[in-house]
All heavy atoms as a GROMACS GRO file, in nm:
protein
  584
    1MET      N    1  -0.035   1.705  -0.399
    1MET     CA    2   0.080   1.654  -0.316
    1MET      C    3   0.041   1.515  -0.273
    1MET      O    4  -0.069   1.490  -0.229
    1MET     CB    5   0.113   1.739  -0.206
    1MET     CG    6   0.223   1.704  -0.118
    1MET     SD    7   0.388   1.732  -0.179
    1MET     CE    8   0.398   1.895  -0.196
    2HIS      N    9   0.138   1.421  -0.280
    2HIS     CA   10   0.114   1.288  -0.235
    2HIS      C   11   0.212   1.264  -0.124
    2HIS      O   12   0.337   1.277  -0.137
    2HIS     CB   13   0.138   1.186  -0.352
    2HIS     CG   14   0.114   1.047  -0.312
    2HIS    ND1   15  -0.014   0.998  -0.289
    2HIS    CD2   16   0.196   0.940  -0.300
    2HIS    CE1   17  -0.002   0.865  -0.259
    2HIS    NE2   18   0.123   0.832  -0.265
    3VAL      N   19   0.165   1.212  -0.003
    3VAL     CA   20   0.250   1.200   0.110
    3VAL      C   21   0.230   1.054   0.168
    3VAL      O   22   0.112   1.018   0.188
    3VAL     CB   23   0.216   1.297   0.224
    3VAL    CG1   24   0.309   1.276   0.345
    3VAL    CG2   25   0.230   1.440   0.170
    4VAL      N   26   0.333   0.980   0.189
    4VAL     CA   27   0.318   0.851   0.249
    4VAL      C   28   0.430   0.828   0.354
    4VAL      O   29   0.524   0.902   0.359
    4VAL     CB   30   0.332   0.736   0.145
    4VAL    CG1   31   0.224   0.745   0.035
    4VAL    CG2   32   0.470   0.739   0.076
    5LYS      N   33   0.399   0.740   0.446
    5LYS     CA   34   0.510   0.704   0.550
    5LYS      C   35   0.618   0.634   0.472
    5LYS      O   36   0.584   0.556   0.376
    5LYS     CB   37   0.449   0.614   0.656
    5LYS     CG   38   0.349   0.695   0.746
    5LYS     CD   39   0.325   0.616   0.873
    5LYS     CE   40   0.438   0.596   0.964
    5LYS     NZ   41   0.491   0.704   1.048
    6ASN      N   42   0.737   0.646   0.518
    6ASN     CA   43   0.852   0.589   0.437
    6ASN      C   44   0.852   0.440   0.446
    6ASN      O   45   0.931   0.375   0.376
    6ASN     CB   46   0.981   0.650   0.479
    6ASN     CG   47   1.020   0.624   0.621
    6ASN    OD1   48   0.963   0.538   0.689
    6ASN    ND2   49   1.117   0.699   0.668
    7SER      N   50   0.765   0.378   0.532
    7SER     CA   51   0.759   0.230   0.539
    7SER      C   52   0.650   0.165   0.446
    7SER      O   53   0.642   0.049   0.434
    7SER     CB   54   0.726   0.189   0.688
    7SER     OG   55   0.608   0.256   0.727
    8GLU      N   56   0.572   0.259   0.381
    8GLU     CA   57   0.465   0.213   0.295
    8GLU      C   58   0.533   0.154   0.166
    8GLU      O   59   0.620   0.217   0.108
    8GLU     CB   60   0.372   0.332   0.260
    8GLU     CG   61   0.248   0.281   0.182
    8GLU     CD   62   0.148   0.396   0.153
    8GLU    OE1   63   0.138   0.479   0.245
    8GLU    OE2   64   0.083   0.392   0.061
    9LYS      N   65   0.475   0.051   0.115
    9LYS     CA   66   0.517  -0.015  -0.009
    9LYS      C   67   0.449   0.043  -0.124
    9LYS      O   68   0.345  -0.008  -0.167
    9LYS     CB   69   0.507  -0.170   0.003
    9LYS     CG   70   0.596  -0.232   0.104
    9LYS     CD   71   0.582  -0.378   0.098
    9LYS     CE   72   0.682  -0.437   0.195
    9LYS     NZ   73   0.680  -0.588   0.196
   10ALA      N   74   0.500   0.149  -0.184
   10ALA     CA   75   0.443   0.221  -0.294
   10ALA      C   76   0.562   0.263  -0.382
   10ALA      O   77   0.678   0.257  -0.339
   10ALA     CB   78   0.363   0.343  -0.251
   11CYS      N   79   0.531   0.297  -0.508
   11CYS     CA   80   0.638   0.337  -0.600
   11CYS      C   81   0.727   0.448  -0.542
   11CYS      O   82   0.850   0.441  -0.559
   11CYS     CB   83   0.583   0.384  -0.738
   11CYS     SG   84   0.540   0.238  -0.842
   12CYS      N   85   0.664   0.544  -0.482
   12CYS     CA   86   0.750   0.657  -0.429
   12CYS      C   87   0.841   0.626  -0.319
   12CYS      O   88   0.924   0.704  -0.276
   12CYS     CB   89   0.658   0.773  -0.396
   12CYS     SG   90   0.543   0.741  -0.253
   13THR      N   91   0.829   0.505  -0.256
   13THR     CA   92   0.924   0.462  -0.158
   13THR      C   93   1.010   0.342  -0.207
   13THR      O   94   1.081   0.280  -0.129
   13THR     CB   95   0.848   0.418  -0.029
   13THR    OG1   96   0.765   0.305  -0.058
   13THR    CG2   97   0.775   0.532   0.037
   14CYS      N   98   1.005   0.320  -0.339
   14CYS     CA   99   1.075   0.203  -0.392
   14CYS      C  100   1.201   0.246  -0.463
   14CYS      O  101   1.205   0.352  -0.526
   14CYS     CB  102   0.985   0.133  -0.493
   14CYS     SG  103   1.060  -0.010  -0.567
   15ASP      N  104   1.306   0.163  -0.451
   15ASP     CA  105   1.432   0.191  -0.513
   15ASP      C  106   1.439   0.188  -0.663
   15ASP      O  107   1.512   0.236  -0.733
   15ASP     CB  108   1.543   0.095  -0.455
   15ASP     CG  109   1.677   0.157  -0.460
   15ASP    OD1  110   1.695   0.283  -0.437
   15ASP    OD2  111   1.776   0.078  -0.488
   16HIS      N  112   1.335   0.113  -0.721
   16HIS     CA  113   1.326   0.099  -0.862
   16HIS      C  114   1.267   0.221  -0.932
   16HIS      O  115   1.278   0.235  -1.052
   16HIS     CB  116   1.240  -0.022  -0.898
   16HIS     CG  117   1.291  -0.152  -0.847
   16HIS    ND1  118   1.415  -0.203  -0.880
   16HIS    CD2  119   1.239  -0.235  -0.762
   16HIS    CE1  120   1.434  -0.320  -0.821
   16HIS    NE2  121   1.324  -0.346  -0.748
   17TRP      N  122   1.196   0.313  -0.855
   17TRP     CA  123   1.126   0.420  -0.918
   17TRP      C  124   1.215   0.542  -0.929
   17TRP      O  125   1.285   0.580  -0.841
   17TRP     CB  126   0.999   0.452  -0.825
   17TRP     CG  127   0.897   0.534  -0.886
   17TRP    CD1  128   0.813   0.496  -0.989
   17TRP    CD2  129   0.857   0.659  -0.850
   17TRP    NE1  130   0.727   0.593  -1.023
   17TRP    CE2  131   0.750   0.701  -0.938
   17TRP    CE3  132   0.896   0.757  -0.759
   17TRP    CZ2  133   0.690   0.828  -0.931
   17TRP    CZ3  134   0.832   0.876  -0.748
   17TRP    CH2  135   0.726   0.911  -0.837
   18THR      N  136   1.196   0.612  -1.034
   18THR     CA  137   1.286   0.728  -1.064
   18THR      C  138   1.212   0.859  -1.071
   18THR      O  139   1.260   0.957  -1.113
   18THR     CB  140   1.356   0.711  -1.207
   18THR    OG1  141   1.260   0.716  -1.310
   18THR    CG2  142   1.443   0.585  -1.208
   19GLY      N  143   1.086   0.855  -1.018
   19GLY     CA  144   1.010   0.987  -1.014
   19GLY      C  145   1.070   1.083  -0.914
   19GLY      O  146   1.149   1.052  -0.829
   20ILE      N  147   1.022   1.210  -0.921
   20ILE     CA  148   1.070   1.313  -0.825
   20ILE      C  149   1.006   1.290  -0.691
   20ILE      O  150   0.883   1.276  -0.684
   20ILE     CB  151   1.034   1.453  -0.878
   20ILE    CG1  152   1.108   1.476  -1.010
   20ILE    CG2  153   1.070   1.562  -0.775
   20ILE    CD1  154   1.067   1.600  -1.085
   21ARG      N  155   1.090   1.286  -0.586
   21ARG     CA  156   1.032   1.261  -0.449
   21ARG      C  157   1.141   1.318  -0.351
   21ARG      O  158   1.252   1.335  -0.378
   21ARG     CB  159   1.013   1.118  -0.426
   21ARG     CG  160   1.141   1.034  -0.445
   21ARG     CD  161   1.115   0.896  -0.471
   21ARG     NE  162   1.234   0.827  -0.521
   21ARG     CZ  163   1.244   0.701  -0.531
   21ARG    NH1  164   1.149   0.616  -0.493
   21ARG    NH2  165   1.355   0.643  -0.582
   22VAL      N  166   1.085   1.344  -0.229
   22VAL     CA  167   1.169   1.398  -0.123
   22VAL      C  168   1.135   1.328   0.005
   22VAL      O  169   1.009   1.312   0.033
   22VAL     CB  170   1.147   1.549  -0.111
   22VAL    CG1  171   1.230   1.604   0.014
   22VAL    CG2  172   1.182   1.625  -0.236
   23SER      N  173   1.231   1.289   0.082
   23SER     CA  174   1.204   1.225   0.214
   23SER      C  175   1.240   1.332   0.326
   23SER      O  176   1.333   1.415   0.302
   23SER     CB  177   1.284   1.107   0.231
   23SER     OG  178   1.424   1.130   0.228
   24ASP      N  179   1.174   1.310   0.440
   24ASP     CA  180   1.209   1.408   0.551
   24ASP      C  181   1.253   1.322   0.673
   24ASP      O  182   1.239   1.207   0.672
   24ASP     CB  183   1.094   1.506   0.576
   24ASP     CG  184   0.974   1.438   0.638
   24ASP    OD1  185   0.975   1.313   0.666
   24ASP    OD2  186   0.876   1.511   0.663
   25THR      N  187   1.293   1.394   0.779
   25THR     CA  188   1.350   1.329   0.890
   25THR      C  189   1.242   1.277   0.979
   25THR      O  190   1.254   1.195   1.070
   25THR     CB  191   1.438   1.422   0.976
   25THR    OG1  192   1.359   1.540   1.004
   25THR    CG2  193   1.564   1.460   0.896
   26ALA      N  194   1.111   1.312   0.952
   26ALA     CA  195   0.997   1.268   1.032
   26ALA      C  196   0.941   1.133   0.988
   26ALA      O  197   0.847   1.082   1.043
   26ALA     CB  198   0.889   1.378   1.030
   27GLY      N  199   0.994   1.087   0.874
   27GLY     CA  200   0.961   0.954   0.827
   27GLY      C  201   0.850   0.955   0.708
   27GLY      O  202   0.777   0.858   0.700
   28PHE      N  203   0.845   1.061   0.635
   28PHE     CA  204   0.749   1.072   0.525
   28PHE      C  205   0.827   1.090   0.394
   28PHE      O  206   0.930   1.150   0.391
   28PHE     CB  207   0.656   1.190   0.556
   28PHE     CG  208   0.566   1.165   0.663
   28PHE    CD1  209   0.590   1.208   0.795
   28PHE    CD2  210   0.441   1.101   0.655
   28PHE    CE1  211   0.509   1.187   0.901
   28PHE    CE2  212   0.362   1.070   0.758
   28PHE     CZ  213   0.396   1.112   0.883
   29VAL      N  214   0.752   1.054   0.285
   29VAL     CA  215   0.805   1.085   0.146
   29VAL      C  216   0.704   1.160   0.078
   29VAL      O  217   0.580   1.142   0.087
   29VAL     CB  218   0.823   0.939   0.070
   29VAL    CG1  219   0.862   0.967  -0.076
   29VAL    CG2  220   0.938   0.871   0.137
   30PHE      N  221   0.742   1.273   0.009
   30PHE     CA  222   0.651   1.368  -0.059
   30PHE      C  223   0.681   1.358  -0.200
   30PHE      O  224   0.797   1.356  -0.252
   30PHE     CB  225   0.679   1.510  -0.007
   30PHE     CG  226   0.662   1.528   0.139
   30PHE    CD1  227   0.768   1.497   0.228
   30PHE    CD2  228   0.539   1.572   0.191
   30PHE    CE1  229   0.749   1.510   0.366
   30PHE    CE2  230   0.527   1.587   0.326
   30PHE     CZ  231   0.627   1.559   0.411
   31THR      N  232   0.573   1.362  -0.279
   31THR     CA  233   0.583   1.374  -0.426
   31THR      C  234   0.452   1.430  -0.477
   31THR      O  235   0.361   1.452  -0.401
   31THR     CB  236   0.616   1.232  -0.489
   31THR    OG1  237   0.631   1.251  -0.627
   31THR    CG2  238   0.501   1.142  -0.472
   32PHE      N  239   0.441   1.443  -0.608
   32PHE     CA  240   0.315   1.495  -0.669
   32PHE      C  241   0.231   1.376  -0.710
   32PHE      O  242   0.281   1.287  -0.773
   32PHE     CB  243   0.349   1.588  -0.782
   32PHE     CG  244   0.422   1.716  -0.739
   32PHE    CD1  245   0.557   1.729  -0.770
   32PHE    CD2  246   0.347   1.818  -0.684
   32PHE    CE1  247   0.622   1.840  -0.734
   32PHE    CE2  248   0.416   1.932  -0.647
   32PHE     CZ  249   0.553   1.948  -0.671
   33GLU      N  250   0.103   1.383  -0.675
   33GLU     CA  251   0.018   1.273  -0.696
   33GLU      C  252   0.002   1.228  -0.841
   33GLU      O  253  -0.006   1.104  -0.874
   33GLU     CB  254  -0.124   1.310  -0.638
   33GLU     CG  255  -0.226   1.194  -0.632
   33GLU     CD  256  -0.344   1.227  -0.552
   33GLU    OE1  257  -0.364   1.346  -0.515
   33GLU    OE2  258  -0.421   1.142  -0.531
   34ASN      N  259  -0.006   1.329  -0.929
   34ASN     CA  260  -0.021   1.292  -1.068
   34ASN      C  261   0.108   1.294  -1.153
   34ASN      O  262   0.104   1.290  -1.270
   34ASN     CB  263  -0.120   1.398  -1.140
   34ASN     CG  264  -0.059   1.536  -1.129
   34ASN    OD1  265   0.032   1.562  -1.055
   34ASN    ND2  266  -0.132   1.626  -1.201
   35LEU      N  267   0.223   1.282  -1.083
   35LEU     CA  268   0.352   1.277  -1.148
   35LEU      C  269   0.402   1.134  -1.168
   35LEU      O  270   0.408   1.060  -1.075
   35LEU     CB  271   0.456   1.352  -1.061
   35LEU     CG  272   0.601   1.354  -1.119
   35LEU    CD1  273   0.605   1.447  -1.237
   35LEU    CD2  274   0.694   1.402  -1.012
   36GLU      N  275   0.420   1.095  -1.292
   36GLU     CA  276   0.466   0.960  -1.318
   36GLU      C  277   0.615   0.953  -1.315
   36GLU      O  278   0.684   1.049  -1.339
   36GLU     CB  279   0.425   0.920  -1.458
   36GLU     CG  280   0.267   0.902  -1.468
   36GLU     CD  281   0.229   0.879  -1.616
   36GLU    OE1  282   0.265   0.943  -1.703
   36GLU    OE2  283   0.152   0.781  -1.628
   37GLY      N  284   0.662   0.832  -1.287
   37GLY     CA  285   0.816   0.805  -1.290
   37GLY      C  286   0.842   0.678  -1.353
   37GLY      O  287   0.751   0.588  -1.360
   38PHE      N  288   0.959   0.650  -1.394
   38PHE     CA  289   0.997   0.529  -1.456
   38PHE      C  290   1.024   0.427  -1.346
   38PHE      O  291   1.100   0.457  -1.256
   38PHE     CB  292   1.117   0.541  -1.551
   38PHE     CG  293   1.080   0.614  -1.680
   38PHE    CD1  294   1.117   0.742  -1.696
   38PHE    CD2  295   1.010   0.542  -1.776
   38PHE    CE1  296   1.086   0.807  -1.812
   38PHE    CE2  297   0.980   0.609  -1.891
   38PHE     CZ  298   1.014   0.745  -1.916
   39CYS      N  299   0.983   0.307  -1.363
   39CYS     CA  300   1.007   0.191  -1.270
   39CYS      C  301   1.103   0.098  -1.351
   39CYS      O  302   1.067   0.056  -1.458
   39CYS     CB  303   0.874   0.123  -1.236
   39CYS     SG  304   0.914  -0.028  -1.141
   40ARG      N  305   1.207   0.058  -1.289
   40ARG     CA  306   1.299  -0.028  -1.348
   40ARG      C  307   1.294  -0.166  -1.283
   40ARG      O  308   1.381  -0.251  -1.307
   40ARG     CB  309   1.440   0.021  -1.337
   40ARG     CG  310   1.461   0.153  -1.402
   40ARG     CD  311   1.599   0.200  -1.410
   40ARG     NE  312   1.610   0.332  -1.451
   40ARG     CZ  313   1.609   0.380  -1.584
   40ARG    NH1  314   1.577   0.285  -1.672
   40ARG    NH2  315   1.622   0.503  -1.614
   41GLY      N  316   1.185  -0.202  -1.219
   41GLY     CA  317   1.166  -0.330  -1.156
   41GLY      C  318   1.049  -0.412  -1.200
   41GLY      O  319   1.046  -0.531  -1.180
   42VAL      N  320   0.959  -0.352  -1.268
   42VAL     CA  321   0.835  -0.422  -1.319
   42VAL      C  322   0.867  -0.486  -1.461
   42VAL      O  323   0.922  -0.417  -1.544
   42VAL     CB  324   0.714  -0.321  -1.335
   42VAL    CG1  325   0.600  -0.387  -1.392
   42VAL    CG2  326   0.682  -0.261  -1.196
   43LYS      N  327   0.829  -0.605  -1.472
   43LYS     CA  328   0.848  -0.667  -1.605
   43LYS      C  329   0.712  -0.668  -1.677
   43LYS      O  330   0.610  -0.705  -1.627
   43LYS     CB  331   0.884  -0.817  -1.584
   43LYS     CG  332   1.019  -0.836  -1.512
   43LYS     CD  333   1.141  -0.808  -1.598
   43LYS     CE  334   1.269  -0.840  -1.532
   43LYS     NZ  335   1.384  -0.784  -1.596
   44ARG      N  336   0.714  -0.615  -1.803
   44ARG     CA  337   0.600  -0.608  -1.877
   44ARG      C  338   0.637  -0.675  -2.016
   44ARG      O  339   0.736  -0.648  -2.071
   44ARG     CB  340   0.544  -0.469  -1.897
   44ARG     CG  341   0.500  -0.409  -1.768
   44ARG     CD  342   0.402  -0.302  -1.786
   44ARG     NE  343   0.356  -0.262  -1.656
   44ARG     CZ  344   0.298  -0.142  -1.628
   44ARG    NH1  345   0.276  -0.065  -1.738
   44ARG    NH2  346   0.253  -0.109  -1.519
   45GLU      N  347   0.534  -0.739  -2.078
   45GLU     CA  348   0.556  -0.791  -2.212
   45GLU      C  349   0.471  -0.720  -2.309
   45GLU      O  350   0.341  -0.713  -2.296
   45GLU     CB  351   0.527  -0.945  -2.216
   45GLU     CG  352   0.574  -1.013  -2.335
   45GLU     CD  353   0.577  -1.159  -2.334
   45GLU    OE1  354   0.621  -1.215  -2.229
   45GLU    OE2  355   0.517  -1.221  -2.424
   46VAL      N  356   0.528  -0.659  -2.412
   46VAL     CA  357   0.457  -0.591  -2.521
   46VAL      C  358   0.495  -0.652  -2.653
   46VAL      O  359   0.611  -0.651  -2.694
   46VAL     CB  360   0.494  -0.446  -2.512
   46VAL    CG1  361   0.422  -0.369  -2.625
   46VAL    CG2  362   0.462  -0.380  -2.374
   47HIS      N  363   0.404  -0.705  -2.723
   47HIS     CA  364   0.422  -0.759  -2.854
   47HIS      C  365   0.534  -0.867  -2.849
   47HIS      O  366   0.614  -0.884  -2.937
   47HIS     CB  367   0.460  -0.654  -2.963
   47HIS     CG  368   0.359  -0.551  -2.974
   47HIS    ND1  369   0.231  -0.575  -3.020
   47HIS    CD2  370   0.370  -0.414  -2.946
   47HIS    CE1  371   0.167  -0.457  -3.023
   47HIS    NE2  372   0.246  -0.362  -2.974
   48GLY      N  373   0.526  -0.949  -2.744
   48GLY     CA  374   0.622  -1.068  -2.728
   48GLY      C  375   0.759  -1.027  -2.686
   48GLY      O  376   0.842  -1.112  -2.666
   49VAL      N  377   0.782  -0.899  -2.660
   49VAL     CA  378   0.913  -0.854  -2.604
   49VAL      C  379   0.892  -0.804  -2.462
   49VAL      O  380   0.805  -0.718  -2.437
   49VAL     CB  381   0.961  -0.744  -2.694
   49VAL    CG1  382   1.101  -0.687  -2.639
   49VAL    CG2  383   0.984  -0.784  -2.842
   50GLU      N  384   0.984  -0.859  -2.375
   50GLU     CA  385   0.973  -0.814  -2.234
   50GLU      C  386   1.052  -0.682  -2.207
   50GLU      O  387   1.167  -0.678  -2.246
   50GLU     CB  388   1.024  -0.935  -2.144
   50GLU     CG  389   1.008  -0.906  -1.997
   50GLU     CD  390   1.042  -1.025  -1.916
   50GLU    OE1  391   1.167  -1.054  -1.914
   50GLU    OE2  392   0.964  -1.085  -1.856
   51PHE      N  393   0.989  -0.595  -2.138
   51PHE     CA  394   1.051  -0.474  -2.098
   51PHE      C  395   1.062  -0.459  -1.945
   51PHE      O  396   0.974  -0.511  -1.880
   51PHE     CB  397   0.973  -0.344  -2.149
   51PHE     CG  398   0.984  -0.329  -2.303
   51PHE    CD1  399   0.879  -0.387  -2.376
   51PHE    CD2  400   1.079  -0.262  -2.364
   51PHE    CE1  401   0.883  -0.372  -2.516
   51PHE    CE2  402   1.081  -0.249  -2.494
   51PHE     CZ  403   0.987  -0.302  -2.575
   52ASP      N  404   1.168  -0.406  -1.889
   52ASP     CA  405   1.171  -0.390  -1.756
   52ASP      C  406   1.167  -0.243  -1.710
   52ASP      O  407   1.207  -0.210  -1.590
   52ASP     CB  408   1.299  -0.461  -1.695
   52ASP     CG  409   1.421  -0.391  -1.748
   52ASP    OD1  410   1.418  -0.308  -1.831
   52ASP    OD2  411   1.535  -0.432  -1.690
   53ILE      N  412   1.114  -0.160  -1.790
   53ILE     CA  413   1.089  -0.018  -1.756
   53ILE      C  414   0.947   0.020  -1.786
   53ILE      O  415   0.897  -0.013  -1.889
   53ILE     CB  416   1.180   0.073  -1.839
   53ILE    CG1  417   1.328   0.044  -1.805
   53ILE    CG2  418   1.152   0.222  -1.806
   53ILE    CD1  419   1.427   0.121  -1.894
   54ALA      N  420   0.885   0.066  -1.685
   54ALA     CA  421   0.740   0.107  -1.698
   54ALA      C  422   0.719   0.240  -1.642
   54ALA      O  423   0.791   0.285  -1.550
   54ALA     CB  424   0.656  -0.003  -1.622
   55LEU      N  425   0.613   0.312  -1.690
   55LEU     CA  426   0.583   0.444  -1.639
   55LEU      C  427   0.469   0.420  -1.533
   55LEU      O  428   0.369   0.358  -1.564
   55LEU     CB  429   0.526   0.522  -1.750
   55LEU     CG  430   0.526   0.674  -1.735
   55LEU    CD1  431   0.665   0.728  -1.699
   55LEU    CD2  432   0.482   0.745  -1.860
   56THR      N  433   0.495   0.467  -1.412
   56THR     CA  434   0.399   0.441  -1.303
   56THR      C  435   0.375   0.571  -1.221
   56THR      O  436   0.460   0.660  -1.218
   56THR     CB  437   0.443   0.334  -1.210
   56THR    OG1  438   0.567   0.366  -1.147
   56THR    CG2  439   0.464   0.200  -1.282
   57PHE      N  440   0.261   0.576  -1.147
   57PHE     CA  441   0.235   0.683  -1.051
   57PHE      C  442   0.298   0.648  -0.918
   57PHE      O  443   0.324   0.535  -0.889
   57PHE     CB  444   0.081   0.698  -1.038
   57PHE     CG  445   0.021   0.759  -1.161
   57PHE    CD1  446  -0.062   0.680  -1.248
   57PHE    CD2  447   0.032   0.893  -1.193
   57PHE    CE1  448  -0.114   0.738  -1.359
   57PHE    CE2  449  -0.026   0.952  -1.294
   57PHE     CZ  450  -0.101   0.875  -1.387
   58PRO      N  451   0.310   0.749  -0.835
   58PRO     CA  452   0.387   0.725  -0.708
   58PRO      C  453   0.311   0.635  -0.609
   58PRO      O  454   0.373   0.580  -0.519
   58PRO     CB  455   0.394   0.865  -0.642
   58PRO     CG  456   0.298   0.947  -0.716
   58PRO     CD  457   0.279   0.892  -0.853
   59ASP      N  458   0.181   0.617  -0.626
   59ASP     CA  459   0.102   0.534  -0.537
   59ASP      C  460   0.079   0.392  -0.585
   59ASP      O  461   0.010   0.306  -0.529
   59ASP     CB  462  -0.029   0.601  -0.499
   59ASP     CG  463  -0.116   0.626  -0.620
   59ASP    OD1  464  -0.068   0.612  -0.737
   59ASP    OD2  465  -0.236   0.644  -0.604
   60THR      N  466   0.141   0.356  -0.703
   60THR     CA  467   0.126   0.221  -0.757
   60THR      C  468   0.197   0.124  -0.670
   60THR      O  469   0.302   0.157  -0.605
   60THR     CB  470   0.183   0.222  -0.905
   60THR    OG1  471   0.125   0.320  -0.977
   60THR    CG2  472   0.165   0.094  -0.969
   61ARG      N  473   0.156   0.002  -0.673
   61ARG     CA  474   0.216  -0.106  -0.593
   61ARG      C  475   0.244  -0.230  -0.682
   61ARG      O  476   0.164  -0.255  -0.774
   61ARG     CB  477   0.126  -0.146  -0.476
   61ARG     CG  478   0.121  -0.042  -0.367
   61ARG     CD  479  -0.011  -0.061  -0.285
   61ARG     NE  480  -0.015   0.027  -0.170
   61ARG     CZ  481  -0.044   0.155  -0.179
   61ARG    NH1  482  -0.065   0.216  -0.291
   61ARG    NH2  483  -0.041   0.225  -0.064
   62CYS      N  484   0.343  -0.307  -0.652
   62CYS     CA  485   0.375  -0.429  -0.734
   62CYS      C  486   0.452  -0.521  -0.640
   62CYS      O  487   0.496  -0.482  -0.529
   62CYS     CB  488   0.452  -0.395  -0.857
   62CYS     SG  489   0.622  -0.361  -0.835
   63ASN      N  490   0.485  -0.639  -0.690
   63ASN     CA  491   0.559  -0.741  -0.620
   63ASN      C  492   0.707  -0.720  -0.624
   63ASN      O  493   0.783  -0.799  -0.554
   63ASN     CB  494   0.527  -0.884  -0.664
   63ASN     CG  495   0.373  -0.917  -0.631
   63ASN    OD1  496   0.323  -0.869  -0.538
   63ASN    ND2  497   0.317  -1.005  -0.721
   64SER      N  498   0.755  -0.626  -0.696
   64SER     CA  499   0.897  -0.600  -0.719
   64SER      C  500   0.947  -0.488  -0.623
   64SER      O  501   1.061  -0.445  -0.644
   64SER     CB  502   0.928  -0.565  -0.864
   64SER     OG  503   0.895  -0.669  -0.949
   65TRP      N  504   0.875  -0.444  -0.526
   65TRP     CA  505   0.910  -0.334  -0.449
   65TRP      C  506   1.036  -0.366  -0.363
   65TRP      O  507   1.056  -0.474  -0.313
   65TRP     CB  508   0.801  -0.303  -0.343
   65TRP     CG  509   0.822  -0.189  -0.254
   65TRP    CD1  510   0.788  -0.052  -0.281
   65TRP    CD2  511   0.880  -0.180  -0.122
   65TRP    NE1  512   0.832   0.030  -0.184
   65TRP    CE2  513   0.884  -0.046  -0.086
   65TRP    CE3  514   0.935  -0.281  -0.036
   65TRP    CZ2  515   0.938  -0.005   0.038
   65TRP    CZ3  516   0.990  -0.238   0.081
   65TRP    CH2  517   0.987  -0.109   0.118
   66GLY      N  518   1.130  -0.264  -0.359
   66GLY     CA  519   1.246  -0.275  -0.282
   66GLY      C  520   1.269  -0.136  -0.214
   66GLY      O  521   1.256  -0.031  -0.278
   67ARG      N  522   1.298  -0.133  -0.083
   67ARG     CA  523   1.310  -0.010  -0.009
   67ARG      C  524   1.407   0.087  -0.072
   67ARG      O  525   1.523   0.054  -0.108
   67ARG     CB  526   1.348  -0.032   0.136
   67ARG     CG  527   1.345   0.087   0.224
   67ARG     CD  528   1.371   0.036   0.367
   67ARG     NE  529   1.398   0.148   0.459
   67ARG     CZ  530   1.299   0.224   0.508
   67ARG    NH1  531   1.169   0.196   0.478
   67ARG    NH2  532   1.325   0.324   0.586
   68TRP      N  533   1.356   0.214  -0.096
   68TRP     CA  534   1.446   0.318  -0.150
   68TRP      C  535   1.567   0.337  -0.062
   68TRP      O  536   1.556   0.367   0.062
   68TRP     CB  537   1.363   0.444  -0.158
   68TRP     CG  538   1.420   0.569  -0.223
   68TRP    CD1  539   1.523   0.566  -0.313
   68TRP    CD2  540   1.391   0.698  -0.198
   68TRP    NE1  541   1.549   0.698  -0.347
   68TRP    CE2  542   1.480   0.778  -0.279
   68TRP    CE3  543   1.294   0.764  -0.120
   68TRP    CZ2  544   1.465   0.919  -0.284
   68TRP    CZ3  545   1.291   0.903  -0.120
   68TRP    CH2  546   1.378   0.985  -0.203
   69THR      N  547   1.686   0.328  -0.120
   69THR     CA  548   1.806   0.328  -0.038
   69THR      C  549   1.830   0.463   0.034
   69THR      O  550   1.888   0.458   0.145
   69THR     CB  551   1.936   0.307  -0.126
   69THR    OG1  552   1.934   0.394  -0.239
   69THR    CG2  553   1.930   0.156  -0.176
   70GLU      N  554   1.774   0.573  -0.016
   70GLU     CA  555   1.792   0.700   0.049
   70GLU      C  556   1.721   0.702   0.185
   70GLU      O  557   1.760   0.780   0.276
   70GLU     CB  558   1.739   0.812  -0.039
   70GLU     CG  559   1.760   0.948   0.024
   70GLU     CD  560   1.734   1.063  -0.067
   70GLU    OE1  561   1.784   1.063  -0.173
   70GLU    OE2  562   1.653   1.152  -0.022
   71LEU      N  563   1.619   0.616   0.204
   71LEU     CA  564   1.544   0.611   0.334
   71LEU      C  565   1.629   0.554   0.438
   71LEU      O  566   1.598   0.570   0.558
   71LEU     CB  567   1.414   0.532   0.313
   71LEU     CG  568   1.317   0.595   0.209
   71LEU    CD1  569   1.199   0.504   0.203
   71LEU    CD2  570   1.270   0.729   0.251
   72ASP      N  571   1.730   0.476   0.404
   72ASP     CA  572   1.817   0.420   0.510
   72ASP      C  573   1.929   0.514   0.554
   72ASP      O  574   2.003   0.473   0.644
   72ASP     CB  575   1.877   0.284   0.456
   72ASP     CG  576   1.769   0.186   0.424
   72ASP    OD1  577   1.664   0.180   0.501
   72ASP    OD2  578   1.791   0.107   0.332
   73SER      N  579   1.951   0.628   0.489
   73SER     CA  580   2.048   0.720   0.517
   73SER      C  581   2.017   0.793   0.644
   73SER      O  582   1.912   0.837   0.677
   73SER     CB  583   2.078   0.815   0.402
   73SER     OG  584   2.102   0.743   0.293
   0.00000   0.00000   0.00000
């Protein structure tokens, strides 16, 4: 189990990440540590072609982080 505060800048708290996660009213986000999810915010270049979808773990960090919109509900 991977648990972070909902203010931490990690994939599991980012709006670009599509992995399985759950937020609670106490201000935490829960996910599985070894569960990967697709990120739609990271730009990667493979063989000269740029992709904007990457497979990442919930604790990965990047410069494209954007607060998960569900955390504002």
